[in-house]
mmCIF file of the C-alpha atoms, coordinates in Angstrom:
data_MODEL
# 
_entry.id   MODEL 
# 
loop_
_atom_site.group_PDB 
_atom_site.id 
_atom_site.type_symbol 
_atom_site.label_atom_id 
_atom_site.label_alt_id 
_atom_site.label_comp_id 
_atom_site.label_asym_id 
_atom_site.label_entity_id 
_atom_site.label_seq_id 
_atom_site.pdbx_PDB_ins_code 
_atom_site.Cartn_x 
_atom_site.Cartn_y 
_atom_site.Cartn_z 
_atom_site.occupancy 
_atom_site.B_iso_or_equiv 
_atom_site.pdbx_formal_charge 
_atom_site.auth_seq_id 
_atom_site.auth_comp_id 
_atom_site.auth_asym_id 
_atom_site.auth_atom_id 
_atom_site.pdbx_PDB_model_num 
ATOM 1   C CA . MET A 1 1   ? -79.784 -21.318 74.757 1.00 0.00 ? 1   MET A CA 1 
ATOM 2   C CA . GLN A 1 2   ? -82.012 -18.769 73.697 1.00 0.00 ? 2   GLN A CA 1 
ATOM 3   C CA . LYS A 1 3   ? -79.407 -16.103 75.067 1.00 0.00 ? 3   LYS A CA 1 
ATOM 4   C CA . ILE A 1 4   ? -76.865 -17.216 72.893 1.00 0.00 ? 4   ILE A CA 1 
ATOM 5   C CA . ILE A 1 5   ? -79.038 -17.035 69.683 1.00 0.00 ? 5   ILE A CA 1 
ATOM 6   C CA . PHE A 1 6   ? -80.372 -13.977 71.174 1.00 0.00 ? 6   PHE A CA 1 
ATOM 7   C CA . TYR A 1 7   ? -76.009 -12.690 71.799 1.00 0.00 ? 7   TYR A CA 1 
ATOM 8   C CA . GLY A 1 8   ? -74.892 -14.251 68.266 1.00 0.00 ? 8   GLY A CA 1 
ATOM 9   C CA . VAL A 1 9   ? -77.272 -12.161 66.063 1.00 0.00 ? 9   VAL A CA 1 
ATOM 10  C CA . ILE A 1 10  ? -76.072 -9.050  67.799 1.00 0.00 ? 10  ILE A CA 1 
ATOM 11  C CA . ILE A 1 11  ? -72.480 -9.393  67.548 1.00 0.00 ? 11  ILE A CA 1 
ATOM 12  C CA . GLY A 1 12  ? -73.225 -10.608 63.745 1.00 0.00 ? 12  GLY A CA 1 
ATOM 13  C CA . LEU A 1 13  ? -74.967 -7.621  62.983 1.00 0.00 ? 13  LEU A CA 1 
ATOM 14  C CA . VAL A 1 14  ? -72.514 -5.284  65.018 1.00 0.00 ? 14  VAL A CA 1 
ATOM 15  C CA . SER A 1 15  ? -69.948 -7.076  62.968 1.00 0.00 ? 15  SER A CA 1 
ATOM 16  C CA . VAL A 1 16  ? -71.512 -6.333  59.421 1.00 0.00 ? 16  VAL A CA 1 
ATOM 17  C CA . VAL A 1 17  ? -71.957 -2.506  60.705 1.00 0.00 ? 17  VAL A CA 1 
ATOM 18  C CA . LEU A 1 18  ? -68.192 -2.265  61.610 1.00 0.00 ? 18  LEU A CA 1 
ATOM 19  C CA . TYR A 1 19  ? -66.957 -4.276  58.428 1.00 0.00 ? 19  TYR A CA 1 
ATOM 20  C CA . GLY A 1 20  ? -69.582 -1.523  56.364 1.00 0.00 ? 20  GLY A CA 1 
ATOM 21  C CA . PHE A 1 21  ? -67.506 1.539   58.047 1.00 0.00 ? 21  PHE A CA 1 
ATOM 22  C CA . PHE A 1 22  ? -64.121 -0.159  56.898 1.00 0.00 ? 22  PHE A CA 1 
ATOM 23  C CA . LEU A 1 23  ? -65.234 -0.965  53.243 1.00 0.00 ? 23  LEU A CA 1 
ATOM 24  C CA . ALA A 1 24  ? -66.699 2.525   52.938 1.00 0.00 ? 24  ALA A CA 1 
ATOM 25  C CA . GLY A 1 25  ? -65.040 5.096   55.184 1.00 0.00 ? 25  GLY A CA 1 
ATOM 26  C CA . SER A 1 26  ? -67.257 6.486   57.759 1.00 0.00 ? 26  SER A CA 1 
ATOM 27  C CA . PRO A 1 27  ? -70.127 9.036   57.744 1.00 0.00 ? 27  PRO A CA 1 
ATOM 28  C CA . SER A 1 28  ? -67.535 12.356  58.539 1.00 0.00 ? 28  SER A CA 1 
ATOM 29  C CA . TYR A 1 29  ? -64.564 10.838  56.131 1.00 0.00 ? 29  TYR A CA 1 
ATOM 30  C CA . ASN A 1 30  ? -67.325 10.456  53.394 1.00 0.00 ? 30  ASN A CA 1 
ATOM 31  C CA . ARG A 1 31  ? -68.607 13.979  53.605 1.00 0.00 ? 31  ARG A CA 1 
ATOM 32  C CA . LYS A 1 32  ? -65.113 15.303  53.444 1.00 0.00 ? 32  LYS A CA 1 
ATOM 33  C CA . ILE A 1 33  ? -64.735 13.231  50.413 1.00 0.00 ? 33  ILE A CA 1 
ATOM 34  C CA . ALA A 1 34  ? -68.267 14.646  49.231 1.00 0.00 ? 34  ALA A CA 1 
ATOM 35  C CA . SER A 1 35  ? -66.905 18.340  50.129 1.00 0.00 ? 35  SER A CA 1 
ATOM 36  C CA . ASP A 1 36  ? -63.499 17.957  48.241 1.00 0.00 ? 36  ASP A CA 1 
ATOM 37  C CA . TYR A 1 37  ? -65.564 16.567  45.385 1.00 0.00 ? 37  TYR A CA 1 
ATOM 38  C CA . ASP A 1 38  ? -67.489 19.632  45.045 1.00 0.00 ? 38  ASP A CA 1 
ATOM 39  C CA . THR A 1 39  ? -64.827 21.953  45.305 1.00 0.00 ? 39  THR A CA 1 
ATOM 40  C CA . LEU A 1 40  ? -63.474 20.440  42.568 1.00 0.00 ? 40  LEU A CA 1 
ATOM 41  C CA . ARG A 1 41  ? -66.513 20.393  40.490 1.00 0.00 ? 41  ARG A CA 1 
ATOM 42  C CA . GLU A 1 42  ? -66.747 24.066  41.550 1.00 0.00 ? 42  GLU A CA 1 
ATOM 43  C CA . LEU A 1 43  ? -63.160 25.200  40.268 1.00 0.00 ? 43  LEU A CA 1 
ATOM 44  C CA . LYS A 1 44  ? -63.983 23.100  37.207 1.00 0.00 ? 44  LYS A CA 1 
ATOM 45  C CA . ARG A 1 45  ? -67.079 25.457  36.556 1.00 0.00 ? 45  ARG A CA 1 
ATOM 46  C CA . LEU A 1 46  ? -64.972 28.449  37.531 1.00 0.00 ? 46  LEU A CA 1 
ATOM 47  C CA . HIS A 1 47  ? -62.146 27.806  34.800 1.00 0.00 ? 47  HIS A CA 1 
ATOM 48  C CA . CYS A 1 48  ? -64.955 27.422  31.876 1.00 0.00 ? 48  CYS A CA 1 
ATOM 49  C CA . ALA A 1 49  ? -66.476 30.569  33.691 1.00 0.00 ? 49  ALA A CA 1 
ATOM 50  C CA . LEU A 1 50  ? -63.534 32.221  33.017 1.00 0.00 ? 50  LEU A CA 1 
ATOM 51  C CA . SER A 1 51  ? -62.715 31.078  29.800 1.00 0.00 ? 51  SER A CA 1 
ATOM 52  C CA . ASN A 1 52  ? -65.818 31.995  28.425 1.00 0.00 ? 52  ASN A CA 1 
ATOM 53  C CA . LEU A 1 53  ? -65.206 35.909  29.834 1.00 0.00 ? 53  LEU A CA 1 
ATOM 54  C CA . TYR A 1 54  ? -62.089 36.058  28.609 1.00 0.00 ? 54  TYR A CA 1 
ATOM 55  C CA . THR A 1 55  ? -63.001 34.930  24.931 1.00 0.00 ? 55  THR A CA 1 
ATOM 56  C CA . HIS A 1 56  ? -66.114 37.732  25.101 1.00 0.00 ? 56  HIS A CA 1 
ATOM 57  C CA . ASN A 1 57  ? -64.297 40.606  26.947 1.00 0.00 ? 57  ASN A CA 1 
ATOM 58  C CA . GLY A 1 58  ? -60.645 39.770  25.337 1.00 0.00 ? 58  GLY A CA 1 
ATOM 59  C CA . ARG A 1 59  ? -59.406 40.059  29.223 1.00 0.00 ? 59  ARG A CA 1 
ATOM 60  C CA . PRO A 1 60  ? -59.602 38.643  32.787 1.00 0.00 ? 60  PRO A CA 1 
ATOM 61  C CA . ALA A 1 61  ? -61.840 38.701  35.265 1.00 0.00 ? 61  ALA A CA 1 
ATOM 62  C CA . SER A 1 62  ? -60.675 41.345  37.688 1.00 0.00 ? 62  SER A CA 1 
ATOM 63  C CA . SER A 1 63  ? -62.192 38.918  40.444 1.00 0.00 ? 63  SER A CA 1 
ATOM 64  C CA . LEU A 1 64  ? -64.958 36.136  41.183 1.00 0.00 ? 64  LEU A CA 1 
ATOM 65  C CA . ASP A 1 65  ? -67.798 38.127  40.773 1.00 0.00 ? 65  ASP A CA 1 
ATOM 66  C CA . VAL A 1 66  ? -70.358 35.969  39.804 1.00 0.00 ? 66  VAL A CA 1 
ATOM 67  C CA . ASN A 1 67  ? -72.416 38.637  37.811 1.00 0.00 ? 67  ASN A CA 1 
ATOM 68  C CA . GLU A 1 68  ? -69.638 39.354  35.865 1.00 0.00 ? 68  GLU A CA 1 
ATOM 69  C CA . LEU A 1 69  ? -68.974 35.680  34.997 1.00 0.00 ? 69  LEU A CA 1 
ATOM 70  C CA . ASN A 1 70  ? -72.162 34.601  34.452 1.00 0.00 ? 70  ASN A CA 1 
ATOM 71  C CA . ARG A 1 71  ? -72.918 37.236  32.020 1.00 0.00 ? 71  ARG A CA 1 
ATOM 72  C CA . ALA A 1 72  ? -70.982 35.012  29.269 1.00 0.00 ? 72  ALA A CA 1 
ATOM 73  C CA . TYR A 1 73  ? -72.702 31.945  30.575 1.00 0.00 ? 73  TYR A CA 1 
ATOM 74  C CA . THR A 1 74  ? -75.787 34.020  29.278 1.00 0.00 ? 74  THR A CA 1 
ATOM 75  C CA . ASP A 1 75  ? -74.377 34.077  25.527 1.00 0.00 ? 75  ASP A CA 1 
ATOM 76  C CA . ARG A 1 76  ? -75.525 31.413  23.299 1.00 0.00 ? 76  ARG A CA 1 
ATOM 77  C CA . SER A 1 77  ? -72.259 31.783  21.237 1.00 0.00 ? 77  SER A CA 1 
ATOM 78  C CA . SER A 1 78  ? -70.558 30.341  24.122 1.00 0.00 ? 78  SER A CA 1 
ATOM 79  C CA . CYS A 1 79  ? -67.724 27.698  22.868 1.00 0.00 ? 79  CYS A CA 1 
ATOM 80  C CA . VAL A 1 80  ? -66.377 26.378  26.136 1.00 0.00 ? 80  VAL A CA 1 
ATOM 81  C CA . GLY A 1 81  ? -69.636 25.017  26.674 1.00 0.00 ? 81  GLY A CA 1 
ATOM 82  C CA . PHE A 1 82  ? -72.347 26.337  29.324 1.00 0.00 ? 82  PHE A CA 1 
ATOM 83  C CA . CYS A 1 83  ? -70.833 26.250  32.280 1.00 0.00 ? 83  CYS A CA 1 
ATOM 84  C CA . TYR A 1 84  ? -72.913 28.004  35.680 1.00 0.00 ? 84  TYR A CA 1 
ATOM 85  C CA . PHE A 1 85  ? -70.911 29.194  38.088 1.00 0.00 ? 85  PHE A CA 1 
ATOM 86  C CA . GLY A 1 86  ? -72.329 28.913  41.479 1.00 0.00 ? 86  GLY A CA 1 
ATOM 87  C CA . GLY A 1 87  ? -70.202 31.699  43.165 1.00 0.00 ? 87  GLY A CA 1 
ATOM 88  C CA . GLY A 1 88  ? -67.107 30.864  44.557 1.00 0.00 ? 88  GLY A CA 1 
ATOM 89  C CA . PHE A 1 89  ? -67.809 30.338  48.139 1.00 0.00 ? 89  PHE A CA 1 
ATOM 90  C CA . ASP A 1 90  ? -65.446 27.767  49.551 1.00 0.00 ? 90  ASP A CA 1 
ATOM 91  C CA . SER A 1 91  ? -67.850 26.948  52.381 1.00 0.00 ? 91  SER A CA 1 
ATOM 92  C CA . LYS A 1 92  ? -64.749 24.838  54.430 1.00 0.00 ? 92  LYS A CA 1 
ATOM 93  C CA . ILE A 1 93  ? -63.583 28.226  56.338 1.00 0.00 ? 93  ILE A CA 1 
ATOM 94  C CA . GLY A 1 94  ? -66.092 31.068  55.047 1.00 0.00 ? 94  GLY A CA 1 
ATOM 95  C CA . GLU A 1 95  ? -64.316 32.723  52.484 1.00 0.00 ? 95  GLU A CA 1 
ATOM 96  C CA . ARG A 1 96  ? -64.411 33.381  48.578 1.00 0.00 ? 96  ARG A CA 1 
ATOM 97  C CA . TYR A 1 97  ? -61.709 31.406  46.674 1.00 0.00 ? 97  TYR A CA 1 
ATOM 98  C CA . SER A 1 98  ? -58.204 33.064  46.636 1.00 0.00 ? 98  SER A CA 1 
ATOM 99  C CA . TYR A 1 99  ? -57.979 34.381  42.985 1.00 0.00 ? 99  TYR A CA 1 
ATOM 100 C CA . SER A 1 100 ? -55.261 36.792  40.821 1.00 0.00 ? 100 SER A CA 1 
ATOM 101 C CA . ALA A 1 101 ? -55.164 36.935  37.167 1.00 0.00 ? 101 ALA A CA 1 
ATOM 102 C CA . ASN A 1 102 ? -52.226 37.530  34.738 1.00 0.00 ? 102 ASN A CA 1 
ATOM 103 C CA . GLY A 1 103 ? -53.507 37.536  30.950 1.00 0.00 ? 103 GLY A CA 1 
ATOM 104 C CA . ILE A 1 104 ? -54.327 34.366  30.236 1.00 0.00 ? 104 ILE A CA 1 
ATOM 105 C CA . TYR A 1 105 ? -52.782 32.306  33.413 1.00 0.00 ? 105 TYR A CA 1 
ATOM 106 C CA . TYR A 1 106 ? -54.553 32.991  36.787 1.00 0.00 ? 106 TYR A CA 1 
ATOM 107 C CA . LYS A 1 107 ? -54.105 31.524  40.066 1.00 0.00 ? 107 LYS A CA 1 
ATOM 108 C CA . ILE A 1 108 ? -56.596 29.956  42.793 1.00 0.00 ? 108 ILE A CA 1 
ATOM 109 C CA . CYS A 1 109 ? -56.359 28.755  46.139 1.00 0.00 ? 109 CYS A CA 1 
ATOM 110 C CA . ALA A 1 110 ? -59.130 26.428  47.940 1.00 0.00 ? 110 ALA A CA 1 
ATOM 111 C CA . ASN A 1 111 ? -59.049 24.174  50.973 1.00 0.00 ? 111 ASN A CA 1 
ATOM 112 C CA . PHE A 1 112 ? -59.306 20.705  50.932 1.00 0.00 ? 112 PHE A CA 1 
ATOM 113 C CA . ASN A 1 113 ? -60.562 18.259  53.925 1.00 0.00 ? 113 ASN A CA 1 
ATOM 114 C CA . THR A 1 114 ? -58.269 15.124  52.296 1.00 0.00 ? 114 THR A CA 1 
ATOM 115 C CA . SER A 1 115 ? -56.167 14.589  49.409 1.00 0.00 ? 115 SER A CA 1 
ATOM 116 C CA . TRP A 1 116 ? -56.204 13.605  45.554 1.00 0.00 ? 116 TRP A CA 1 
ATOM 117 C CA . ASP A 1 117 ? -55.361 10.057  46.282 1.00 0.00 ? 117 ASP A CA 1 
ATOM 118 C CA . GLU A 1 118 ? -58.023 9.623   49.130 1.00 0.00 ? 118 GLU A CA 1 
ATOM 119 C CA . VAL A 1 119 ? -60.967 11.419  46.374 1.00 0.00 ? 119 VAL A CA 1 
ATOM 120 C CA . ARG A 1 120 ? -59.440 9.337   43.603 1.00 0.00 ? 120 ARG A CA 1 
ATOM 121 C CA . LYS A 1 121 ? -60.138 6.133   46.305 1.00 0.00 ? 121 LYS A CA 1 
ATOM 122 C CA . GLN A 1 122 ? -63.468 7.052   46.431 1.00 0.00 ? 122 GLN A CA 1 
ATOM 123 C CA . ARG A 1 123 ? -64.090 7.523   42.319 1.00 0.00 ? 123 ARG A CA 1 
ATOM 124 C CA . ALA A 1 124 ? -66.483 4.681   41.991 1.00 0.00 ? 124 ALA A CA 1 
ATOM 125 C CA . TYR A 1 125 ? -69.094 6.777   44.398 1.00 0.00 ? 125 TYR A CA 1 
ATOM 126 C CA . TYR A 1 126 ? -68.281 9.954   43.036 1.00 0.00 ? 126 TYR A CA 1 
ATOM 127 C CA . LYS A 1 127 ? -67.909 9.078   39.372 1.00 0.00 ? 127 LYS A CA 1 
ATOM 128 C CA . LEU A 1 128 ? -64.558 11.261  39.322 1.00 0.00 ? 128 LEU A CA 1 
ATOM 129 C CA . ASP A 1 129 ? -62.586 10.277  36.584 1.00 0.00 ? 129 ASP A CA 1 
ATOM 130 C CA . TYR A 1 130 ? -59.557 11.657  33.924 1.00 0.00 ? 130 TYR A CA 1 
ATOM 131 C CA . ASP A 1 131 ? -62.310 12.089  31.752 1.00 0.00 ? 131 ASP A CA 1 
ATOM 132 C CA . LEU A 1 132 ? -63.882 14.690  33.883 1.00 0.00 ? 132 LEU A CA 1 
ATOM 133 C CA . GLY A 1 133 ? -60.917 16.943  32.729 1.00 0.00 ? 133 GLY A CA 1 
ATOM 134 C CA . LEU A 1 134 ? -59.587 17.341  36.885 1.00 0.00 ? 134 LEU A CA 1 
ATOM 135 C CA . ARG A 1 135 ? -55.900 16.314  35.671 1.00 0.00 ? 135 ARG A CA 1 
ATOM 136 C CA . TRP A 1 136 ? -54.995 19.813  36.661 1.00 0.00 ? 136 TRP A CA 1 
ATOM 137 C CA . ALA A 1 137 ? -56.095 18.805  40.038 1.00 0.00 ? 137 ALA A CA 1 
ATOM 138 C CA . GLU A 1 138 ? -54.125 15.428  40.336 1.00 0.00 ? 138 GLU A CA 1 
ATOM 139 C CA . GLY A 1 139 ? -51.558 15.374  43.670 1.00 0.00 ? 139 GLY A CA 1 
ATOM 140 C CA . PHE A 1 140 ? -53.000 17.962  46.084 1.00 0.00 ? 140 PHE A CA 1 
ATOM 141 C CA . THR A 1 141 ? -53.093 17.226  49.579 1.00 0.00 ? 141 THR A CA 1 
ATOM 142 C CA . ALA A 1 142 ? -55.397 18.366  52.758 1.00 0.00 ? 142 ALA A CA 1 
ATOM 143 C CA . GLY A 1 143 ? -55.268 21.830  53.070 1.00 0.00 ? 143 GLY A CA 1 
ATOM 144 C CA . ARG A 1 144 ? -54.974 24.607  51.279 1.00 0.00 ? 144 ARG A CA 1 
ATOM 145 C CA . GLN A 1 145 ? -53.615 24.215  47.517 1.00 0.00 ? 145 GLN A CA 1 
ATOM 146 C CA . CYS A 1 146 ? -52.722 27.022  44.731 1.00 0.00 ? 146 CYS A CA 1 
ATOM 147 C CA . PHE A 1 147 ? -53.473 25.801  41.097 1.00 0.00 ? 147 PHE A CA 1 
ATOM 148 C CA . GLU A 1 148 ? -52.310 27.896  38.366 1.00 0.00 ? 148 GLU A CA 1 
ATOM 149 C CA . ARG A 1 149 ? -54.308 27.318  35.042 1.00 0.00 ? 149 ARG A CA 1 
ATOM 150 C CA . THR A 1 150 ? -54.088 28.868  31.813 1.00 0.00 ? 150 THR A CA 1 
ATOM 151 C CA . ILE A 1 151 ? -57.575 30.522  30.362 1.00 0.00 ? 151 ILE A CA 1 
ATOM 152 C CA . HIS A 1 152 ? -58.123 28.538  27.167 1.00 0.00 ? 152 HIS A CA 1 
ATOM 153 C CA . GLU A 1 153 ? -59.721 31.397  24.305 1.00 0.00 ? 153 GLU A CA 1 
ATOM 154 C CA . CYS A 1 154 ? -62.342 30.098  22.183 1.00 0.00 ? 154 CYS A CA 1 
ATOM 155 C CA . ASP A 1 155 ? -62.291 30.899  18.402 1.00 0.00 ? 155 ASP A CA 1 
ATOM 156 C CA . LYS A 1 156 ? -64.531 33.997  17.914 1.00 0.00 ? 156 LYS A CA 1 
ATOM 157 C CA . ARG A 1 157 ? -65.287 32.998  14.308 1.00 0.00 ? 157 ARG A CA 1 
ATOM 158 C CA . ASN A 1 158 ? -67.826 30.205  15.503 1.00 0.00 ? 158 ASN A CA 1 
# 
């Protein structure tokens, strides 16, 4: 009788753990989602930094130089907002994000482990929502993705 109870408890615990993986996904899957979310946040901060730099210098950044991009961040007249740019380093491949600019338009490429749909499903955990300003990223898939964006120049009279 005690063996039956013991094995019943073991089977019950294993079932609960497996059900948890079914609901939330495996730890490695969640790390991939978190990594992609971090990439999206970094690309959003980069856009902010590029817009600040363009507003202050009247030209796009020539590269993703952290010192150049963060100089505009330290200026208190920033109208885009304070957005510290972390460096443009894609930890998934160990290289910088690919960047090219043409006037107020630029193209940035990054690598993703999952897709927009998968990251969006986890939004309850990572607070991913449209009001975070991520509409530009909608529809990306796993692998290397490039986004073409427009730099928003602020009104310099502010």
